[in-house]
C-alpha positions as a Markdown table, in Angstrom:
| # | Residue | x | y | z |
|---|---|---|---|---|
| 1 | Met | 95.7 | 120.4 | 102.9 |
| 2 | Leu | 96.1 | 116.8 | 104.1 |
| 3 | Leu | 98.4 | 114.8 | 106.2 |
| 4 | Leu | 100.3 | 112.1 | 104.4 |
| 5 | Gly | 100.9 | 109.4 | 106.6 |
| 6 | Ser | 104.0 | 107.9 | 104.8 |
| 7 | Ser | 107.7 | 108.5 | 104.5 |
| 8 | Ser | 107.7 | 107.4 | 100.8 |
| 9 | Pro | 109.3 | 109.9 | 98.6 |
| 10 | Thr | 107.4 | 108.6 | 95.7 |
| 11 | Arg | 104.0 | 108.9 | 97.4 |
| 12 | Ala | 104.9 | 112.6 | 98.2 |
| 13 | Ser | 106.0 | 113.0 | 94.7 |
| 14 | Ile | 102.7 | 111.8 | 93.4 |
| 15 | Leu | 100.7 | 114.3 | 95.3 |
| 16 | Lys | 102.9 | 117.1 | 94.6 |
| 17 | Asn | 102.7 | 116.3 | 90.9 |
| 18 | Ser | 99.0 | 116.2 | 91.2 |
| 19 | Gly | 98.8 | 119.5 | 93.0 |
| 20 | Ile | 97.5 | 118.4 | 96.2 |
| 21 | Ala | 98.6 | 120.3 | 99.4 |
| 22 | Phe | 100.1 | 118.0 | 102.1 |
| 23 | Lys | 102.3 | 117.7 | 105.1 |
| 24 | Gln | 104.3 | 114.5 | 105.2 |
| 25 | Val | 104.7 | 112.5 | 108.4 |
| 26 | Gly | 106.0 | 108.9 | 109.1 |
| 27 | Cys | 103.5 | 107.0 | 111.1 |
| 28 | Asp | 104.9 | 104.3 | 113.8 |
| 29 | Phe | 103.3 | 101.1 | 112.5 |
| 30 | Asp | 105.3 | 98.0 | 112.2 |
| 31 | Glu | 103.9 | 95.9 | 109.3 |
| 32 | Asp | 106.3 | 93.1 | 110.0 |
| 33 | Thr | 103.9 | 92.1 | 112.9 |
| 34 | Leu | 101.2 | 91.4 | 110.5 |
| 35 | Glu | 100.9 | 87.5 | 109.5 |
| 36 | Tyr | 98.4 | 87.7 | 106.5 |
| 37 | Thr | 99.6 | 85.7 | 103.6 |
| 38 | Val | 96.9 | 86.6 | 101.2 |
| 39 | Pro | 98.3 | 89.9 | 99.4 |
| 40 | Lys | 94.9 | 91.8 | 99.6 |
| 41 | Asp | 94.4 | 91.0 | 103.1 |
| 42 | Phe | 98.1 | 92.1 | 104.1 |
| 43 | Val | 98.0 | 95.3 | 102.4 |
| 44 | Tyr | 94.7 | 96.3 | 103.7 |
| 45 | His | 95.6 | 95.6 | 107.4 |
| 46 | Ala | 98.9 | 97.3 | 106.9 |
| 47 | Ala | 97.2 | 100.4 | 105.3 |
| 48 | Met | 94.6 | 100.3 | 108.2 |
| 49 | Gly | 97.3 | 99.9 | 110.9 |
| 50 | Lys | 98.9 | 103.1 | 109.5 |
| 51 | Met | 95.9 | 105.1 | 109.6 |
| 52 | Gln | 95.2 | 104.1 | 113.1 |
| 53 | Ala | 98.8 | 105.0 | 114.2 |
| 54 | Cys | 98.6 | 108.3 | 112.4 |
| 55 | Glu | 95.2 | 109.2 | 113.8 |
| 56 | Ser | 96.3 | 108.3 | 117.3 |
| 57 | Cys | 99.4 | 110.6 | 116.9 |
| 58 | Phe | 97.8 | 113.6 | 115.1 |
| 59 | Gly | 94.1 | 113.3 | 115.3 |
| 60 | Leu | 91.9 | 114.5 | 112.5 |
| 61 | Asp | 92.7 | 118.1 | 112.5 |
| 62 | Leu | 93.9 | 117.7 | 109.0 |
| 63 | Pro | 92.5 | 114.8 | 106.9 |
| 64 | Ile | 94.9 | 111.8 | 106.9 |
| 65 | Leu | 96.0 | 109.7 | 103.8 |
| 66 | Cys | 97.7 | 106.3 | 104.4 |
| 67 | Ala | 98.6 | 103.7 | 102.0 |
| 68 | Asp | 100.5 | 100.4 | 101.7 |
| 69 | Thr | 101.5 | 98.6 | 98.7 |
| 70 | Val | 102.4 | 94.9 | 98.0 |
| 71 | Val | 104.0 | 93.2 | 95.0 |
| 72 | Thr | 103.0 | 89.7 | 94.2 |
| 73 | Ala | 104.4 | 87.1 | 91.8 |
| 74 | His | 103.8 | 83.4 | 91.6 |
| 75 | Gly | 101.3 | 83.8 | 94.5 |
| 76 | Lys | 103.9 | 85.0 | 96.8 |
| 77 | Ile | 104.0 | 88.5 | 98.8 |
| 78 | Leu | 107.3 | 90.3 | 97.7 |
| 79 | Arg | 108.2 | 92.4 | 100.5 |
| 80 | Lys | 110.7 | 95.2 | 100.7 |
| 81 | Ala | 114.1 | 93.6 | 100.2 |
| 82 | Lys | 116.6 | 93.7 | 103.4 |
| 83 | Asp | 119.7 | 93.3 | 101.3 |
| 84 | Glu | 121.1 | 93.1 | 97.6 |
| 85 | Ala | 120.8 | 89.2 | 97.8 |
| 86 | Glu | 117.2 | 89.3 | 98.7 |
| 87 | Ala | 116.5 | 92.1 | 96.1 |
| 88 | Leu | 118.0 | 90.0 | 93.4 |
| 89 | Glu | 116.0 | 86.9 | 94.5 |
| 90 | Leu | 112.8 | 89.0 | 94.3 |
| 91 | Leu | 113.5 | 90.4 | 90.9 |
| 92 | Lys | 114.2 | 87.0 | 89.6 |
| 93 | Leu | 110.7 | 85.9 | 90.6 |
| 94 | Gln | 109.3 | 88.9 | 88.5 |
| 95 | Ser | 111.6 | 88.3 | 85.5 |
| 96 | Gly | 109.5 | 87.1 | 82.6 |
| 97 | Ser | 106.4 | 86.8 | 84.8 |
| 98 | Asp | 103.0 | 88.3 | 85.5 |
| 99 | Val | 103.5 | 90.6 | 88.6 |
| 100 | Ala | 100.6 | 92.3 | 90.5 |
| 101 | Ile | 101.1 | 95.4 | 92.4 |
| 102 | Ile | 98.3 | 96.1 | 95.1 |
| 103 | Thr | 97.8 | 99.3 | 96.8 |
| 104 | Cys | 95.3 | 99.9 | 99.6 |
| 105 | Met | 94.5 | 103.7 | 100.4 |
| 106 | Ala | 92.8 | 105.0 | 103.4 |
| 107 | Tyr | 91.6 | 108.6 | 103.6 |
| 108 | Lys | 89.9 | 109.9 | 106.7 |
| 109 | Ser | 88.7 | 113.3 | 107.9 |
| 110 | Lys | 86.4 | 114.4 | 110.5 |
| 111 | Ser | 83.2 | 113.7 | 108.1 |
| 112 | Lys | 84.2 | 110.9 | 105.9 |
| 113 | Met | 86.3 | 108.0 | 105.3 |
| 114 | Phe | 87.4 | 106.3 | 102.0 |
| 115 | Ile | 89.3 | 103.1 | 101.4 |
| 116 | Asp | 90.4 | 101.8 | 98.0 |
| 117 | Leu | 92.1 | 98.6 | 97.2 |
| 118 | Phe | 93.3 | 98.6 | 93.7 |
| 119 | Gln | 95.7 | 96.4 | 91.7 |
| 120 | Thr | 97.7 | 96.8 | 88.6 |
| 121 | Val | 99.1 | 93.8 | 86.6 |
| 122 | Tyr | 102.3 | 93.8 | 84.7 |
| 123 | Arg | 103.7 | 91.2 | 82.3 |
| 124 | Phe | 107.5 | 91.6 | 82.5 |
| 125 | Ala | 109.9 | 90.3 | 79.8 |
| 126 | Glu | 112.9 | 88.5 | 81.1 |
| 127 | Phe | 115.3 | 91.1 | 82.9 |
| 128 | Asp | 118.7 | 91.4 | 81.4 |
| 129 | Glu | 121.5 | 90.2 | 83.7 |
| 130 | Thr | 123.6 | 93.2 | 83.3 |
| 131 | Asp | 120.8 | 95.6 | 83.8 |
| 132 | Leu | 119.8 | 93.6 | 86.9 |
| 133 | Lys | 123.3 | 93.8 | 88.3 |
| 134 | Asn | 123.5 | 97.6 | 87.6 |
| 135 | Tyr | 120.0 | 98.0 | 89.2 |
| 136 | Ile | 121.1 | 96.1 | 92.4 |
| 137 | Glu | 124.3 | 98.0 | 92.7 |
| 138 | Ser | 122.5 | 101.4 | 92.3 |
| 139 | Gly | 120.5 | 100.8 | 95.4 |
| 140 | Glu | 117.5 | 102.4 | 93.9 |
| 141 | Trp | 115.5 | 99.2 | 94.9 |
| 142 | Arg | 115.8 | 100.1 | 98.6 |
| 143 | Gly | 112.6 | 100.6 | 100.3 |
| 144 | Lys | 110.6 | 99.4 | 97.3 |
| 145 | Ala | 108.1 | 96.5 | 97.5 |
| 146 | Gly | 109.5 | 93.6 | 95.8 |
| 147 | Ala | 112.4 | 95.8 | 94.9 |
| 148 | Cys | 110.1 | 96.7 | 91.9 |
| 149 | Met | 110.3 | 100.1 | 90.2 |
| 150 | Val | 107.8 | 100.3 | 87.3 |
| 151 | Glu | 108.8 | 104.0 | 86.7 |
| 152 | Gly | 112.5 | 103.0 | 86.5 |
| 153 | Phe | 114.3 | 99.8 | 86.1 |
| 154 | Cys | 111.4 | 97.5 | 85.1 |
| 155 | Lys | 109.8 | 100.1 | 82.8 |
| 156 | Pro | 111.7 | 98.8 | 79.4 |
| 157 | Tyr | 110.7 | 95.3 | 80.3 |
| 158 | Ile | 106.9 | 95.8 | 80.5 |
| 159 | Lys | 105.1 | 93.7 | 77.9 |
| 160 | Ser | 101.6 | 94.7 | 79.0 |
| 161 | Val | 100.0 | 96.5 | 81.7 |
| 162 | Glu | 96.3 | 96.3 | 83.2 |
| 163 | Gly | 95.5 | 99.1 | 85.5 |
| 164 | Leu | 97.1 | 102.4 | 86.6 |
| 165 | Glu | 100.8 | 103.2 | 87.0 |
| 166 | Ser | 100.1 | 105.3 | 90.1 |
| 167 | Cys | 98.8 | 102.3 | 91.9 |
| 168 | Ala | 102.0 | 100.5 | 91.1 |
| 169 | Met | 104.0 | 103.5 | 92.5 |
| 170 | Gly | 102.1 | 103.3 | 95.8 |
| 171 | Leu | 99.2 | 105.8 | 95.6 |
| 172 | Thr | 96.3 | 105.5 | 93.3 |
| 173 | Val | 95.9 | 109.4 | 92.9 |
| 174 | Glu | 93.3 | 109.2 | 90.2 |
| 175 | Lys | 90.9 | 107.7 | 92.9 |
| 176 | Ile | 91.6 | 110.1 | 95.7 |
| 177 | Leu | 91.3 | 113.4 | 93.7 |
| 178 | Arg | 87.7 | 113.1 | 93.6 |
| 179 | Trp | 87.5 | 112.9 | 97.2 |
| 180 | Leu | 89.4 | 116.1 | 97.9 |
Protein backbone atom coordinates (compact mmCIF):
# COMPACT_ATOMS: atom_id res chain seq x y z
CA MET A 1 0.00 0.00 0.00
CA LEU A 2 1.26 3.47 -0.82
CA LEU A 3 0.08 7.04 -0.57
CA LEU A 4 -0.51 8.70 -3.95
CA GLY A 5 0.16 12.40 -3.42
CA SER A 6 -1.92 13.55 -6.36
CA SER A 7 -5.54 14.38 -7.03
CA SER A 8 -5.21 13.17 -10.64
CA PRO A 9 -7.83 10.59 -11.61
CA THR A 10 -5.53 9.46 -14.45
CA ARG A 11 -2.65 8.68 -12.07
CA ALA A 12 -5.05 6.81 -9.78
CA SER A 13 -6.34 4.82 -12.75
CA ILE A 14 -2.79 3.89 -13.81
CA LEU A 15 -2.03 2.53 -10.32
CA LYS A 16 -5.36 0.70 -10.11
CA ASN A 17 -4.90 -0.88 -13.55
CA SER A 18 -1.40 -1.99 -12.51
CA GLY A 19 -2.73 -3.73 -9.38
CA ILE A 20 -0.99 -1.35 -6.98
CA ALA A 21 -2.82 -0.73 -3.70
CA PHE A 22 -2.91 2.95 -2.80
CA LYS A 23 -4.68 5.67 -0.91
CA GLN A 24 -5.08 8.92 -2.83
CA VAL A 25 -4.61 12.31 -1.19
CA GLY A 26 -4.00 15.76 -2.57
CA CYS A 27 -0.96 17.59 -1.26
CA ASP A 28 -0.98 21.32 -0.77
CA PHE A 29 1.79 22.54 -3.07
CA ASP A 30 1.39 25.56 -5.33
CA GLU A 31 3.45 24.88 -8.43
CA ASP A 32 2.54 28.34 -9.73
CA THR A 33 5.18 29.67 -7.32
CA LEU A 34 7.92 27.93 -9.33
CA GLU A 35 9.78 30.19 -11.73
CA TYR A 36 11.76 27.61 -13.70
CA THR A 37 11.64 28.00 -17.47
CA VAL A 38 13.52 24.82 -18.39
CA PRO A 39 10.86 22.07 -18.57
CA LYS A 40 12.94 19.36 -16.84
CA ASP A 41 13.89 21.75 -14.01
CA PHE A 42 10.27 22.79 -13.55
CA VAL A 43 8.84 19.27 -13.44
CA TYR A 44 11.57 18.05 -11.07
CA HIS A 45 11.02 20.88 -8.58
CA ALA A 46 7.23 20.51 -8.81
CA ALA A 47 7.42 16.76 -8.01
CA MET A 48 9.84 17.38 -5.15
CA GLY A 49 7.65 20.19 -3.78
CA LYS A 50 4.68 17.82 -3.77
CA MET A 51 6.78 15.17 -2.03
CA GLN A 52 7.86 17.60 0.70
CA ALA A 53 4.27 18.77 1.21
CA CYS A 54 2.96 15.18 1.46
CA GLU A 55 5.72 14.06 3.79
CA SER A 56 5.05 17.07 6.06
CA CYS A 57 1.34 16.26 6.21
CA PHE A 58 1.37 12.47 6.36
CA GLY A 59 4.85 11.32 7.39
CA LEU A 60 6.20 8.08 5.96
CA ASP A 61 3.98 5.51 7.67
CA LEU A 62 2.98 4.64 4.11
CA PRO A 63 5.43 5.11 1.25
CA ILE A 64 4.61 8.24 -0.75
CA LEU A 65 4.47 8.51 -4.54
CA CYS A 66 4.25 11.98 -6.10
CA ALA A 67 4.58 13.09 -9.71
CA ASP A 68 4.34 16.08 -11.95
CA THR A 69 4.07 16.28 -15.73
CA VAL A 70 4.72 19.06 -18.21
CA VAL A 71 4.03 19.28 -21.90
CA THR A 72 6.48 21.16 -24.11
CA ALA A 73 6.26 22.33 -27.69
CA HIS A 74 8.45 24.83 -29.51
CA GLY A 75 10.62 25.14 -26.40
CA LYS A 76 7.72 26.36 -24.23
CA ILE A 77 6.28 24.80 -21.09
CA LEU A 78 2.58 24.26 -21.74
CA ARG A 79 0.86 24.36 -18.35
CA LYS A 80 -2.75 23.54 -17.50
CA ALA A 81 -5.12 25.81 -19.39
CA LYS A 82 -7.24 28.16 -17.29
CA ASP A 83 -10.03 28.50 -19.84
CA GLU A 84 -11.18 27.39 -23.30
CA ALA A 85 -9.28 30.14 -25.13
CA GLU A 86 -6.00 29.16 -23.46
CA ALA A 87 -6.67 25.45 -24.12
CA LEU A 88 -7.17 26.22 -27.80
CA GLU A 89 -3.96 28.27 -27.91
CA LEU A 90 -1.97 25.44 -26.27
CA LEU A 91 -3.38 22.80 -28.59
CA LYS A 92 -2.65 24.89 -31.69
CA LEU A 93 1.01 24.99 -30.60
CA GLN A 94 0.98 21.18 -30.59
CA SER A 95 -0.88 20.68 -33.87
CA GLY A 96 1.50 19.35 -36.53
CA SER A 97 4.43 19.54 -34.08
CA ASP A 98 6.82 17.47 -32.03
CA VAL A 99 5.62 17.51 -28.42
CA ALA A 100 7.62 16.27 -25.44
CA ILE A 101 5.74 15.16 -22.35
CA ILE A 102 7.99 14.97 -19.30
CA THR A 103 7.06 13.27 -16.04
CA CYS A 104 9.06 13.35 -12.83
CA MET A 105 8.12 10.79 -10.17
CA ALA A 106 9.35 10.67 -6.62
CA TYR A 107 8.82 7.62 -4.39
CA LYS A 108 9.87 7.74 -0.75
CA SER A 109 9.59 5.27 2.10
CA LYS A 110 11.33 5.06 5.45
CA SER A 111 14.17 3.06 3.87
CA LYS A 112 14.54 4.27 0.28
CA MET A 113 13.90 7.05 -2.20
CA PHE A 114 13.54 6.82 -5.96
CA ILE A 115 13.34 9.74 -8.39
CA ASP A 116 12.74 9.28 -12.10
CA LEU A 117 12.62 11.89 -14.86
CA PHE A 118 11.42 10.52 -18.19
CA GLN A 119 10.09 11.97 -21.42
CA THR A 120 7.94 10.72 -24.24
CA VAL A 121 8.03 12.55 -27.56
CA TYR A 122 5.05 12.58 -29.91
CA ARG A 123 4.92 13.84 -33.47
CA PHE A 124 1.35 15.00 -34.09
CA ALA A 125 -0.40 15.52 -37.41
CA GLU A 126 -2.37 18.73 -37.85
CA PHE A 127 -5.48 18.69 -35.63
CA ASP A 128 -8.82 18.87 -37.43
CA GLU A 129 -10.62 22.13 -36.57
CA THR A 130 -13.98 20.42 -35.94
CA ASP A 131 -12.38 17.79 -33.69
CA LEU A 132 -10.51 20.54 -31.86
CA LYS A 133 -13.70 22.56 -31.32
CA ASN A 134 -15.56 19.48 -30.02
CA TYR A 135 -12.69 18.59 -27.66
CA ILE A 136 -12.57 22.13 -26.26
CA GLU A 137 -16.35 22.12 -25.74
CA SER A 138 -16.21 18.70 -24.03
CA GLY A 139 -14.04 20.06 -21.20
CA GLU A 140 -11.95 16.85 -21.14
CA TRP A 141 -8.83 19.03 -21.45
CA ARG A 142 -9.35 20.52 -17.98
CA GLY A 143 -6.62 19.58 -15.52
CA LYS A 144 -4.37 18.25 -18.29
CA ALA A 145 -0.91 19.75 -18.83
CA GLY A 146 -0.97 21.52 -22.19
CA ALA A 147 -4.64 20.46 -22.52
CA CYS A 148 -3.05 17.36 -24.08
CA MET A 149 -4.74 13.97 -23.82
CA VAL A 150 -2.71 11.34 -25.68
CA GLU A 151 -5.07 8.56 -24.61
CA GLY A 152 -8.05 10.54 -25.93
CA PHE A 153 -8.25 13.53 -28.26
CA CYS A 154 -4.64 13.41 -29.49
CA LYS A 155 -4.51 9.65 -30.12
CA PRO A 156 -5.70 9.67 -33.77
CA TYR A 157 -3.21 12.42 -34.58
CA ILE A 158 -0.10 10.56 -33.39
CA LYS A 159 2.28 10.06 -36.31
CA SER A 160 5.12 8.66 -34.20
CA VAL A 161 6.08 8.17 -30.57
CA GLU A 162 9.35 7.66 -28.71
CA GLY A 163 8.86 6.65 -25.10
CA LEU A 164 6.10 5.30 -22.86
CA GLU A 165 2.43 6.27 -22.97
CA SER A 166 2.23 6.00 -19.17
CA CYS A 167 4.80 8.81 -18.91
CA ALA A 168 2.61 10.99 -21.11
CA MET A 169 -0.39 10.14 -18.94
CA GLY A 170 1.44 11.35 -15.83
CA LEU A 171 2.95 8.31 -14.10
CA THR A 172 5.67 6.11 -15.63
CA VAL A 173 4.36 3.03 -13.86
CA GLU A 174 6.71 0.60 -15.61
CA LYS A 175 9.58 2.23 -13.75
CA ILE A 176 7.96 2.26 -10.30
CA LEU A 177 6.78 -1.39 -10.42
CA ARG A 178 10.26 -2.76 -9.82
CA TRP A 179 10.56 -0.67 -6.63
CA LEU A 180 7.35 -1.98 -5.06
